Residue frames as qw, qx, qy, qz and C-alpha x, y, z in Angstrom:
[[0.217, 0.648, -0.157, 0.713, 38.17, -11.52, 102.03],
 [0.522, -0.392, -0.574, 0.495, 39.15, -10.80, 105.59],
 [0.132, -0.958, -0.209, -0.148, 38.07, -7.69, 107.44],
 [0.527, 0.379, -0.291, 0.703, 40.71, -5.20, 108.54],
 [0.478, -0.804, -0.291, 0.201, 41.46, -3.49, 111.81],
 [0.194, 0.927, -0.185, 0.260, 43.32, -0.21, 112.03],
 [0.707, 0.205, -0.470, 0.486, 46.95, -0.67, 113.03],
 [0.560, -0.706, -0.304, 0.311, 47.92, 0.08, 116.61],
 [0.496, 0.014, 0.072, 0.865, 50.54, 2.42, 115.15],
 [0.017, -0.654, -0.387, -0.650, 47.70, 4.86, 114.45],
 [0.503, -0.776, -0.360, 0.123, 47.36, 5.60, 118.15],
 [0.522, -0.492, 0.057, 0.695, 50.68, 7.44, 117.97],
 [0.366, 0.342, 0.466, 0.729, 49.88, 9.17, 114.66],
 [0.130, -0.778, -0.380, -0.483, 47.18, 11.53, 115.88],
 [0.171, 0.378, -0.425, 0.805, 47.97, 14.33, 118.37],
 [0.467, -0.190, 0.407, -0.762, 44.69, 13.92, 120.26],
 [0.044, -0.073, -0.996, -0.013, 42.48, 11.02, 121.19],
 [0.398, 0.283, 0.406, -0.773, 39.13, 12.77, 121.38],
 [0.015, 0.200, 0.869, 0.452, 36.30, 11.05, 119.51],
 [0.404, -0.290, -0.211, -0.841, 32.74, 12.21, 118.86],
 [0.439, -0.159, 0.646, -0.604, 30.32, 11.29, 121.63],
 [0.839, 0.225, 0.080, -0.489, 28.25, 9.27, 119.17],
 [0.595, 0.475, -0.642, -0.088, 31.13, 7.06, 118.00],
 [0.935, -0.269, -0.232, 0.019, 32.00, 3.69, 119.44],
 [0.357, -0.866, 0.349, -0.023, 34.76, 3.83, 122.07],
 [0.862, -0.126, 0.381, 0.309, 37.25, 1.73, 120.10],
 [0.009, 0.745, -0.388, -0.543, 40.18, 2.92, 118.02],
 [0.104, -0.197, 0.883, 0.413, 40.41, -0.18, 115.89],
 [0.639, 0.340, 0.264, -0.638, 37.23, -0.12, 113.86],
 [0.588, 0.166, 0.757, 0.233, 36.21, -2.85, 111.46],
 [0.134, 0.444, -0.303, -0.832, 36.37, -1.35, 107.99],
 [0.507, 0.142, -0.633, -0.567, 34.80, -4.21, 106.06],
 [0.837, -0.172, 0.287, -0.434, 32.31, -6.97, 106.92],
 [0.477, -0.229, 0.833, 0.160, 33.27, -10.59, 106.60],
 [0.478, 0.315, -0.509, -0.642, 32.82, -11.74, 103.03],
 [0.869, -0.039, 0.323, -0.373, 30.62, -14.83, 102.68],
 [0.436, -0.275, 0.790, 0.332, 33.06, -16.33, 100.18],
 [0.429, 0.350, -0.443, -0.705, 32.49, -16.75, 96.47],
 [0.922, 0.079, 0.123, -0.358, 30.47, -19.65, 95.08],
 [0.897, 0.333, -0.270, 0.107, 32.27, -22.92, 94.43],
 [0.261, -0.806, 0.489, -0.206, 34.51, -22.70, 97.48],
 [0.436, -0.373, 0.816, -0.067, 34.96, -26.47, 97.77],
 [0.718, 0.215, -0.524, -0.406, 34.75, -29.75, 95.92],
 [0.787, -0.314, 0.484, -0.220, 34.23, -33.25, 97.33],
 [0.663, 0.531, -0.517, -0.108, 36.73, -35.76, 95.99],
 [0.935, -0.162, -0.275, 0.157, 38.61, -38.92, 97.02],
 [0.173, -0.855, 0.431, -0.230, 41.17, -38.35, 99.78],
 [0.577, 0.352, -0.727, 0.117, 44.08, -40.79, 100.03],
 [0.340, -0.005, -0.846, 0.410, 43.35, -43.29, 102.80],
 [0.145, 0.174, 0.516, -0.826, 40.29, -41.40, 103.99],
 [0.315, 0.589, 0.744, -0.013, 37.54, -42.15, 101.49],
 [0.227, 0.785, 0.321, 0.479, 36.08, -38.82, 100.44],
 [0.399, -0.414, -0.242, 0.781, 37.35, -35.42, 101.53],
 [0.190, 0.932, 0.305, -0.042, 36.63, -31.75, 100.93],
 [0.621, -0.043, 0.188, 0.760, 39.12, -29.68, 98.93],
 [0.020, 0.695, 0.073, -0.715, 39.57, -25.97, 98.19],
 [0.620, 0.633, 0.425, 0.184, 38.37, -24.96, 94.73],
 [0.367, 0.769, -0.065, 0.518, 40.51, -21.79, 94.92],
 [0.399, 0.157, -0.500, 0.752, 42.83, -19.95, 97.30],
 [0.428, -0.783, -0.415, -0.179, 41.29, -18.84, 100.60],
 [0.127, 0.549, -0.398, 0.724, 42.34, -16.21, 103.11],
 [0.181, -0.158, -0.794, 0.558, 42.00, -16.46, 106.89],
 [0.274, 0.316, 0.420, -0.806, 38.36, -15.94, 107.79],
 [0.427, 0.145, -0.538, -0.712, 36.93, -16.95, 104.40],
 [0.741, -0.018, 0.432, -0.513, 33.80, -19.06, 104.71],
 [0.020, -0.199, 0.939, 0.278, 34.09, -22.66, 103.55],
 [0.271, -0.363, -0.840, -0.298, 30.54, -23.83, 104.32],
 [0.374, -0.078, 0.390, -0.838, 27.30, -22.72, 105.91],
 [0.388, -0.103, -0.860, -0.317, 24.95, -25.64, 106.44],
 [0.624, -0.288, 0.175, -0.706, 21.57, -26.14, 108.08],
 [0.273, -0.171, 0.934, -0.153, 21.14, -29.48, 109.89],
 [0.486, -0.045, -0.648, -0.585, 19.00, -31.94, 107.93],
 [0.693, -0.434, -0.574, -0.045, 18.26, -33.78, 111.18],
 [0.033, 0.457, -0.471, 0.754, 18.25, -32.21, 114.63],
 [0.665, -0.435, -0.598, -0.105, 17.22, -33.94, 117.84],
 [0.385, -0.714, 0.347, -0.469, 17.03, -33.17, 121.53],
 [0.484, 0.244, -0.827, 0.151, 19.29, -35.85, 123.03],
 [0.728, -0.523, -0.426, -0.124, 18.02, -37.97, 125.92],
 [0.286, -0.816, 0.367, -0.343, 19.17, -36.99, 129.39],
 [0.901, -0.004, -0.374, 0.221, 22.05, -39.08, 130.69],
 [0.621, -0.723, 0.039, 0.300, 24.54, -38.84, 133.53],
 [0.158, 0.904, -0.367, -0.153, 27.65, -36.80, 132.72],
 [0.119, -0.548, 0.815, 0.147, 30.21, -38.90, 130.90],
 [0.577, 0.151, 0.796, -0.100, 27.71, -41.58, 129.95],
 [0.029, -0.016, 0.680, 0.732, 26.91, -42.33, 126.29],
 [0.579, 0.121, 0.036, -0.805, 23.45, -41.70, 124.89],
 [0.609, 0.090, 0.779, -0.119, 21.35, -44.90, 124.67],
 [0.018, -0.182, 0.674, 0.716, 21.46, -45.80, 120.99],
 [0.080, 0.453, 0.881, 0.110, 17.96, -47.27, 120.96],
 [0.037, 0.805, 0.409, -0.429, 16.45, -43.89, 121.91],
 [0.071, -0.583, 0.346, 0.732, 18.78, -41.92, 119.62],
 [0.126, 0.030, 0.845, 0.519, 17.99, -44.20, 116.68],
 [0.100, 0.639, 0.761, -0.059, 14.25, -43.79, 117.26],
 [0.000, 0.813, 0.153, -0.562, 14.50, -39.99, 117.37],
 [0.095, -0.448, 0.559, 0.691, 16.71, -39.86, 114.28],
 [0.182, 0.241, 0.897, 0.324, 14.46, -42.26, 112.37],
 [0.135, 0.759, 0.577, -0.268, 11.43, -40.04, 113.00],
 [0.031, 0.784, -0.145, -0.603, 13.27, -37.00, 111.57],
 [0.209, -0.258, 0.775, 0.538, 14.74, -39.01, 108.69],
 [0.294, 0.439, 0.842, 0.108, 11.32, -40.21, 107.49],
 [0.182, 0.861, 0.326, -0.346, 10.25, -36.58, 106.95],
 [0.188, -0.576, 0.441, 0.663, 13.17, -35.85, 104.59],
 [0.669, 0.578, -0.192, -0.425, 13.01, -35.79, 100.81],
 [0.983, 0.111, 0.092, 0.115, 14.36, -38.85, 98.96],
 [0.557, 0.660, -0.254, 0.436, 17.46, -36.88, 97.89],
 [0.243, -0.725, 0.433, -0.477, 18.17, -35.77, 101.46],
 [0.903, -0.281, 0.274, -0.175, 17.69, -39.32, 102.71],
 [0.901, 0.352, -0.062, 0.246, 20.12, -40.62, 100.12],
 [0.261, 0.750, -0.362, 0.487, 22.70, -38.01, 101.15],
 [0.558, -0.603, 0.420, -0.386, 22.42, -39.05, 104.81],
 [0.967, -0.078, 0.236, -0.058, 22.69, -42.75, 104.05],
 [0.747, 0.573, -0.192, 0.277, 25.80, -42.15, 101.92],
 [0.152, -0.826, 0.442, -0.315, 27.79, -40.97, 104.96],
 [0.616, 0.200, -0.729, 0.223, 30.41, -43.31, 106.36],
 [0.617, -0.630, 0.174, -0.439, 30.17, -44.62, 109.91],
 [0.306, 0.356, -0.843, 0.261, 31.98, -46.84, 112.37],
 [0.773, -0.339, 0.137, -0.518, 30.36, -49.60, 114.43],
 [0.313, -0.339, 0.883, -0.092, 31.24, -52.87, 116.09],
 [0.227, -0.032, -0.897, -0.377, 30.02, -56.14, 114.61],
 [0.053, -0.434, -0.834, 0.336, 27.37, -56.39, 117.32],
 [0.163, 0.535, 0.191, -0.807, 26.13, -52.87, 116.62],
 [0.245, 0.250, -0.596, -0.723, 25.90, -53.55, 112.91],
 [0.225, -0.196, -0.941, -0.158, 23.72, -56.56, 113.68],
 [0.219, -0.540, -0.760, 0.287, 21.54, -55.14, 116.45],
 [0.066, -0.617, -0.215, 0.754, 21.41, -51.35, 115.90],
 [0.483, 0.813, 0.325, -0.022, 19.68, -49.25, 113.27],
 [0.653, 0.137, 0.167, 0.726, 22.46, -48.08, 110.91],
 [0.067, 0.801, 0.229, 0.549, 20.83, -44.67, 110.71],
 [0.552, -0.833, -0.034, -0.019, 21.44, -44.11, 114.43],
 [0.776, -0.297, 0.191, 0.523, 25.09, -45.08, 114.02],
 [0.443, 0.528, 0.260, 0.677, 25.49, -42.73, 111.05],
 [0.211, -0.895, -0.135, -0.369, 24.11, -39.96, 113.23],
 [0.724, -0.656, 0.055, 0.204, 26.38, -40.84, 116.17],
 [0.752, -0.020, 0.232, 0.616, 29.47, -40.85, 113.94],
 [0.369, 0.396, 0.316, 0.779, 28.77, -37.64, 112.03],
 [0.191, -0.865, -0.400, -0.234, 26.60, -35.33, 114.19],
 [0.315, 0.269, -0.312, 0.855, 27.65, -32.15, 116.00],
 [0.165, -0.575, -0.601, 0.530, 26.32, -30.39, 119.07],
 [0.062, 0.486, 0.332, 0.806, 24.07, -27.46, 118.12],
 [0.361, -0.479, 0.188, -0.778, 23.31, -25.55, 121.29],
 [0.539, -0.211, 0.664, -0.473, 21.09, -27.82, 123.39],
 [0.901, 0.301, 0.154, -0.271, 20.43, -30.15, 120.45],
 [0.486, -0.327, 0.693, 0.422, 22.50, -32.43, 118.23],
 [0.602, 0.665, 0.034, -0.441, 22.44, -31.96, 114.47],
 [0.736, 0.037, 0.557, 0.383, 23.57, -33.77, 111.34],
 [0.250, 0.824, -0.189, -0.472, 25.25, -31.78, 108.58],
 [0.921, 0.212, 0.299, 0.129, 25.94, -34.11, 105.62],
 [0.558, 0.764, -0.120, 0.302, 28.23, -31.72, 103.73],
 [0.181, -0.811, 0.472, -0.296, 30.30, -30.68, 106.76],
 [0.871, -0.289, 0.386, -0.092, 30.49, -34.36, 107.75],
 [0.866, 0.456, -0.005, 0.203, 32.61, -34.91, 104.63],
 [0.144, 0.846, -0.413, 0.303, 35.44, -32.80, 106.08],
 [0.850, -0.036, -0.463, 0.249, 38.13, -35.07, 107.50],
 [0.590, -0.802, -0.015, 0.089, 39.93, -34.71, 110.81],
 [0.622, 0.436, -0.349, 0.549, 43.42, -33.39, 111.51],
 [0.618, -0.575, -0.365, 0.392, 45.14, -32.65, 114.82],
 [0.225, -0.435, 0.050, 0.870, 46.37, -29.31, 113.48],
 [0.412, 0.630, 0.647, 0.118, 43.36, -28.36, 111.33],
 [0.249, 0.047, 0.242, 0.937, 43.20, -25.50, 108.84],
 [0.316, -0.468, -0.361, -0.742, 39.53, -24.65, 109.48],
 [0.027, 0.120, 0.760, -0.638, 37.31, -24.16, 112.48],
 [0.259, -0.446, -0.667, -0.538, 33.55, -23.98, 112.95],
 [0.118, 0.080, 0.572, -0.808, 30.81, -22.60, 115.16],
 [0.002, 0.531, 0.839, 0.117, 27.07, -22.96, 115.54],
 [0.112, -0.080, -0.007, -0.991, 24.88, -19.92, 114.80],
 [0.150, 0.425, 0.822, -0.348, 21.55, -20.24, 116.60],
 [0.273, 0.591, 0.091, -0.753, 20.32, -17.13, 114.81],
 [0.394, 0.448, -0.555, -0.579, 21.02, -18.55, 111.33],
 [0.902, -0.023, 0.355, -0.244, 20.33, -22.18, 112.30],
 [0.782, 0.559, -0.260, 0.090, 23.57, -23.07, 110.55],
 [0.754, -0.471, 0.224, 0.399, 26.97, -24.50, 111.35],
 [0.394, 0.907, -0.146, -0.009, 29.63, -22.35, 109.75],
 [0.855, -0.163, 0.179, 0.458, 33.10, -23.54, 108.73],
 [0.239, 0.964, -0.114, 0.010, 35.80, -20.96, 108.02],
 [0.771, 0.368, -0.290, 0.432, 39.52, -20.93, 107.21],
 [0.568, -0.806, 0.003, 0.167, 41.90, -20.37, 110.13],
 [0.413, -0.519, 0.435, 0.608, 44.95, -20.00, 107.90],
 [0.417, 0.575, -0.371, -0.598, 45.65, -19.32, 104.23],
 [0.728, 0.077, 0.681, -0.017, 44.65, -22.31, 102.11],
 [0.051, 0.401, -0.614, -0.679, 45.79, -22.99, 98.56],
 [0.769, 0.267, -0.166, -0.557, 43.59, -24.26, 95.74],
 [0.755, 0.221, -0.613, -0.074, 43.54, -28.07, 95.81],
 [0.084, 0.286, -0.776, 0.555, 44.44, -28.27, 99.50],
 [0.469, -0.419, -0.767, -0.129, 42.19, -30.45, 101.65],
 [0.363, -0.601, 0.148, -0.696, 40.12, -28.87, 104.40],
 [0.529, -0.128, -0.791, 0.278, 40.39, -30.35, 107.89],
 [0.466, -0.665, 0.068, -0.580, 38.52, -29.81, 111.14],
 [0.068, 0.287, -0.863, 0.410, 39.02, -31.38, 114.56],
 [0.640, -0.336, -0.594, -0.352, 36.69, -34.10, 115.85],
 [0.729, -0.452, -0.435, 0.273, 38.18, -34.06, 119.36],
 [0.321, -0.930, 0.114, 0.136, 39.93, -31.86, 121.90],
 [0.696, 0.601, -0.263, 0.292, 43.39, -31.06, 120.60],
 [0.163, -0.755, 0.498, -0.394, 44.97, -30.50, 124.02],
 [0.936, -0.219, 0.260, -0.089, 45.97, -34.14, 124.28],
 [0.304, -0.518, 0.717, 0.355, 49.12, -36.09, 123.52],
 [0.435, 0.316, -0.648, -0.539, 49.36, -37.99, 120.25],
 [0.169, -0.046, -0.981, 0.084, 48.63, -41.28, 122.05],
 [0.203, 0.379, 0.638, -0.639, 45.61, -39.80, 123.83],
 [0.430, 0.428, -0.166, -0.778, 44.28, -38.35, 120.59],
 [0.352, 0.173, -0.845, -0.364, 44.51, -41.69, 118.84],
 [0.020, -0.223, -0.921, 0.318, 42.51, -43.33, 121.62],
 [0.311, 0.461, 0.329, -0.763, 39.84, -40.62, 121.31],
 [0.435, 0.429, -0.419, -0.671, 39.68, -41.17, 117.56],
 [0.080, -0.053, 0.994, 0.057, 39.21, -44.93, 117.91],
 [0.385, 0.443, 0.671, -0.453, 35.46, -44.36, 118.19],
 [0.482, 0.666, -0.110, -0.558, 35.52, -42.98, 114.64],
 [0.930, 0.174, 0.323, 0.037, 37.25, -46.09, 113.37],
 [0.674, 0.658, -0.116, 0.315, 40.49, -44.64, 112.01],
 [0.679, -0.423, -0.018, 0.600, 44.09, -43.93, 112.97],
 [0.174, 0.970, 0.028, -0.168, 45.10, -40.35, 112.35],
 [0.766, 0.037, 0.230, 0.600, 48.02, -39.85, 109.97],
 [0.163, 0.973, 0.111, 0.117, 47.94, -36.06, 109.84],
 [0.508, 0.609, -0.340, 0.505, 51.19, -34.09, 109.81],
 [0.354, -0.676, 0.391, -0.515, 50.93, -33.52, 113.58],
 [0.892, -0.265, 0.297, -0.215, 50.70, -37.27, 114.23],
 [0.934, 0.263, 0.059, 0.232, 53.45, -38.38, 111.84],
 [0.067, 0.921, -0.357, 0.144, 56.28, -36.13, 112.98],
 [0.583, 0.329, -0.658, 0.344, 59.70, -37.46, 113.87],
 [0.638, -0.428, -0.597, 0.233, 59.94, -38.77, 117.42],
 [0.363, -0.177, -0.291, 0.867, 61.69, -35.71, 118.84],
 [0.171, -0.178, -0.206, -0.947, 59.24, -33.29, 117.22],
 [0.563, -0.425, -0.615, -0.352, 56.32, -35.44, 118.41],
 [0.557, -0.389, -0.555, 0.480, 57.53, -35.36, 121.99],
 [0.156, -0.068, -0.103, 0.980, 57.94, -31.58, 121.81],
 [0.359, -0.295, -0.431, -0.774, 54.40, -31.27, 120.41],
 [0.611, -0.448, -0.653, -0.017, 52.98, -33.49, 123.16],
 [0.441, -0.279, -0.421, 0.742, 54.78, -31.42, 125.77],
 [0.048, -0.093, -0.096, -0.990, 53.43, -28.15, 124.37],
 [0.494, -0.379, -0.523, -0.582, 49.85, -29.43, 124.31],
 [0.611, -0.413, -0.623, 0.261, 50.12, -30.75, 127.86],
 [0.299, -0.179, -0.265, 0.899, 51.50, -27.42, 129.11],
 [0.201, -0.208, -0.289, -0.912, 48.79, -25.47, 127.26],
 [0.566, -0.448, -0.627, -0.294, 46.01, -27.59, 128.73],
 [0.557, -0.409, -0.520, 0.502, 47.37, -27.20, 132.25],
 [0.189, -0.047, -0.066, 0.979, 47.92, -23.45, 131.79],
 [0.326, -0.380, -0.440, -0.745, 44.35, -22.89, 130.61],
 [0.626, -0.516, -0.584, -0.025, 43.06, -24.64, 133.73],
 [0.524, -0.308, -0.361, 0.707, 45.41, -22.72, 136.04],
 [0.083, 0.097, 0.093, 0.987, 44.53, -19.32, 134.55],
 [0.254, -0.524, -0.677, -0.451, 40.77, -19.82, 134.63],
 [0.425, -0.718, -0.510, 0.207, 40.13, -18.83, 138.28],
 [0.406, -0.447, -0.041, 0.796, 42.41, -15.79, 137.90],
 [0.195, 0.330, 0.498, 0.778, 40.63, -14.17, 134.94],
 [0.151, -0.840, -0.492, 0.169, 39.08, -11.30, 136.85],
 [0.340, 0.709, 0.060, 0.615, 39.57, -7.61, 136.19],
 [0.495, -0.864, -0.020, -0.084, 39.79, -6.63, 139.85],
 [0.403, 0.680, -0.512, 0.338, 43.42, -5.60, 140.51],
 [0.743, -0.207, -0.549, 0.321, 45.38, -7.48, 143.16],
 [0.328, -0.902, -0.028, -0.280, 45.66, -5.77, 146.54],
 [0.728, -0.619, 0.230, 0.187, 48.42, -7.42, 148.57],
 [0.014, 0.759, -0.584, -0.287, 52.09, -7.27, 147.63],
 [0.439, -0.145, 0.880, 0.113, 52.14, -11.03, 147.21],
 [0.574, 0.568, 0.579, -0.115, 49.09, -10.97, 144.93],
 [0.306, 0.892, -0.142, -0.300, 50.62, -8.15, 142.85],
 [0.165, -0.571, 0.761, 0.259, 53.83, -10.09, 142.39],
 [0.511, 0.156, 0.844, 0.040, 51.86, -13.16, 141.32],
 [0.499, 0.768, 0.320, -0.243, 49.86, -11.04, 138.87],
 [0.145, 0.819, -0.443, -0.335, 53.08, -9.76, 137.29],
 [0.305, -0.275, 0.893, 0.181, 54.30, -13.33, 136.91],
 [0.548, 0.445, 0.696, -0.135, 50.96, -14.29, 135.39],
 [0.398, 0.838, -0.025, -0.371, 51.22, -11.50, 132.82],
 [0.025, 0.621, -0.725, -0.295, 54.59, -12.82, 131.66],
 [0.381, -0.008, 0.925, 0.004, 53.30, -16.40, 131.67],
 [0.564, 0.601, 0.445, -0.351, 50.24, -15.41, 129.62],
 [0.365, 0.764, -0.376, -0.377, 52.46, -14.19, 126.78],
 [0.110, -0.377, 0.911, 0.121, 54.41, -17.45, 126.90],
 [0.515, 0.284, 0.775, -0.232, 51.10, -19.34, 126.74],
 [0.547, 0.732, 0.106, -0.392, 49.93, -17.37, 123.67],
 [0.206, 0.687, -0.637, -0.282, 53.28, -17.98, 121.98],
 [0.307, -0.169, 0.936, -0.031, 53.10, -21.68, 122.79],
 [0.596, 0.481, 0.567, -0.304, 49.61, -22.00, 121.30],
 [0.468, 0.793, -0.187, -0.343, 50.82, -20.23, 118.15],
 [0.031, -0.564, 0.808, 0.166, 53.94, -22.37, 117.95],
 [0.403, 0.065, 0.909, -0.080, 51.79, -25.50, 118.08],
 [0.164, -0.008, -0.594, -0.787, 49.50, -24.04, 115.41],
 [0.043, -0.447, -0.879, 0.164, 46.28, -24.59, 117.40],
 [0.050, -0.255, -0.224, -0.939, 44.20, -21.83, 115.82],
 [0.478, -0.566, -0.611, -0.281, 41.05, -23.01, 117.63],
 [0.601, -0.596, -0.384, 0.368, 42.65, -21.80, 120.88],
 [0.393, 0.295, -0.009, 0.871, 44.23, -18.51, 119.74],
 [0.251, -0.649, -0.173, -0.697, 41.35, -16.30, 120.89],
 [0.766, -0.585, -0.267, -0.016, 41.20, -18.02, 124.27],
 [0.729, -0.151, -0.134, 0.655, 44.94, -17.51, 124.81],
 [0.215, 0.424, 0.082, 0.876, 44.77, -13.86, 123.68],
 [0.470, -0.715, -0.248, -0.455, 41.93, -13.15, 126.11],
 [0.804, -0.469, -0.217, 0.294, 44.01, -14.60, 128.96],
 [0.566, 0.078, -0.023, 0.820, 46.96, -12.40, 127.98],
 [0.048, -0.608, -0.204, -0.766, 44.72, -9.33, 127.77],
 [0.614, -0.712, -0.212, -0.267, 43.13, -9.77, 131.18],
 [0.819, -0.293, -0.175, 0.462, 46.42, -10.78, 132.80],
 [0.420, 0.213, -0.002, 0.882, 48.05, -7.52, 131.65],
 [0.260, -0.676, -0.238, -0.647, 45.01, -5.47, 132.62],
 [0.731, -0.603, -0.314, 0.060, 45.28, -6.76, 136.19],
 [0.630, -0.347, -0.049, 0.693, 48.74, -5.16, 136.47],
 [0.151, 0.909, 0.164, -0.352, 47.51, -2.04, 134.62],
 [0.322, -0.322, 0.589, 0.668, 49.83, -2.61, 131.69],
 [0.534, 0.574, 0.354, -0.511, 47.29, -1.17, 129.25],
 [0.327, 0.599, -0.515, -0.519, 49.21, -1.23, 125.98],
 [0.124, 0.162, -0.963, -0.174, 49.68, -5.03, 125.76],
 [0.311, 0.316, 0.780, -0.442, 46.28, -5.53, 127.40],
 [0.489, 0.607, 0.080, -0.621, 44.62, -3.56, 124.58],
 [0.319, 0.499, -0.686, -0.423, 46.65, -5.24, 121.84],
 [0.029, -0.036, 0.998, -0.042, 45.94, -8.77, 123.08],
 [0.389, 0.436, 0.624, -0.519, 42.25, -8.02, 123.59],
 [0.467, 0.609, -0.169, -0.618, 41.99, -6.61, 120.08],
 [0.200, 0.342, -0.871, -0.290, 43.67, -9.68, 118.61],
 [0.165, 0.186, 0.941, -0.230, 41.17, -11.89, 120.38],
 [0.409, 0.563, 0.333, -0.636, 38.29, -9.64, 119.29],
 [0.338, 0.510, -0.532, -0.585, 39.43, -9.84, 115.67],
 [0.123, 0.099, -0.978, -0.139, 39.29, -13.64, 115.77],
 [0.204, 0.368, 0.808, -0.411, 35.96, -13.81, 117.59],
 [0.399, 0.573, 0.045, -0.715, 34.43, -11.29, 115.19],
 [0.288, 0.364, -0.751, -0.469, 35.61, -13.40, 112.28],
 [0.019, -0.097, -0.991, 0.094, 33.90, -16.37, 113.90],
 [0.130, -0.678, -0.708, -0.151, 30.61, -14.71, 114.87],
 [0.134, 0.438, -0.060, 0.887, 30.21, -10.89, 115.12],
 [0.494, -0.524, -0.052, -0.691, 27.32, -11.09, 117.59],
 [0.759, -0.212, -0.601, 0.134, 28.43, -13.87, 119.92],
 [0.550, -0.832, -0.066, -0.008, 28.81, -13.16, 123.67],
 [0.776, -0.264, 0.142, 0.556, 32.55, -13.88, 123.35],
 [0.426, 0.463, 0.260, 0.732, 32.89, -11.32, 120.57],
 [0.193, -0.856, -0.204, -0.435, 30.95, -8.65, 122.43],
 [0.704, -0.673, -0.036, 0.224, 32.95, -9.25, 125.60],
 [0.692, -0.097, 0.195, 0.688, 36.26, -8.82, 123.78],
 [0.201, 0.682, 0.271, 0.649, 34.96, -5.70, 122.04],
 [0.419, -0.876, -0.128, -0.202, 34.18, -4.21, 125.43],
 [0.774, -0.468, 0.087, 0.418, 37.53, -5.25, 126.87],
 [0.582, 0.274, 0.241, 0.727, 39.37, -3.77, 123.89],
 [0.012, -0.807, -0.234, -0.543, 37.47, -0.48, 124.20],
 [0.594, -0.802, -0.063, -0.008, 38.08, -0.25, 127.95],
 [0.783, -0.299, 0.150, 0.524, 41.76, -1.09, 127.72],
 [0.443, 0.475, 0.239, 0.722, 42.31, 1.41, 124.88],
 [0.221, -0.882, -0.177, -0.377, 40.57, 4.09, 126.93],
 [0.705, -0.679, 0.057, 0.197, 42.87, 3.36, 129.88],
 [0.726, 0.043, 0.231, 0.647, 45.88, 3.35, 127.56],
 [0.208, 0.731, 0.234, 0.606, 44.85, 6.76, 126.18],
 [0.443, -0.881, -0.064, -0.154, 44.53, 8.16, 129.69],
 [0.798, -0.406, 0.142, 0.421, 47.96, 6.82, 130.56],
 [0.585, 0.303, 0.256, 0.707, 49.48, 8.45, 127.48],
 [0.034, -0.860, -0.201, -0.469, 47.78, 11.77, 128.12],
 [0.619, -0.783, 0.018, 0.066, 49.08, 11.76, 131.68],
 [0.793, -0.164, 0.210, 0.548, 52.57, 10.88, 130.48],
 [0.451, 0.451, 0.279, 0.718, 52.70, 13.58, 127.80],
 [0.171, -0.886, -0.222, -0.370, 51.20, 16.28, 130.01],
 [0.671, -0.700, 0.010, 0.245, 53.93, 16.05, 132.62]]
């Protein structure tokens, strides 16, 4: 079950905007908590051309939890220069030490995971280290292995996303769109803001060629997809230094800010068109701040709230969630003031 947020239409329904001093300064209050999802959410079964996969046992709504898993092995990776791979000899030693402390059943589950290695690695490297390298995820400042989550296959337009909860010591996978019973769950192993050719090169290290629906489109559709992802990546980078709430002062800066507000909506629409749910909240935050800089409070509040809704679904207490809650509250307050001023004249 997904939580609900009061419709923005309600802001025009009530004649006044006064709220008790003890209430939170947001008009769109969460009415329900995120449901943890009923038991038996998924089954593991053969997936055509992919070995095993994870499939929905019943219909899921956006935000429904697919898995919550504690790492069976978690290590502090060795320090290396940025962009350099971890030395496998050290990683294998660290993983082996953790592995030996596991129960026989847990050990068997780890060893059953698939992995990719060169012929030389298979001969000279501990297979356990390669299993870990192939299947592990970053968990804050550590790297962890989650055997059940590792069964979820990759897609370049996935239907689930995940985050690491330090508080719960769990990686949590949740649906980012409606999923039907029997449908396979997919996550992303790599950055999705790459062309199809670039993505395939990134996936080489996992030992497979991606045949997801995003990678097997007709040529024209594939080129359009590549173009959208390239534009999105560039736009994210260009917007980053401009995401400040301080309003522009010069005429030139104000004009640029107005252009940015329009461009931010185009960016959000482009991300949605490409179906990259992992990036929705990021795009909505950009649109919110871009409109706030030109004091266009209505769209600023709406975009901020949309981003807040997604971040809350992901992790209610994360810094990103709390920031968007504050932005939403501030922008609504400014929008209220604007409406009061308008109606009082």
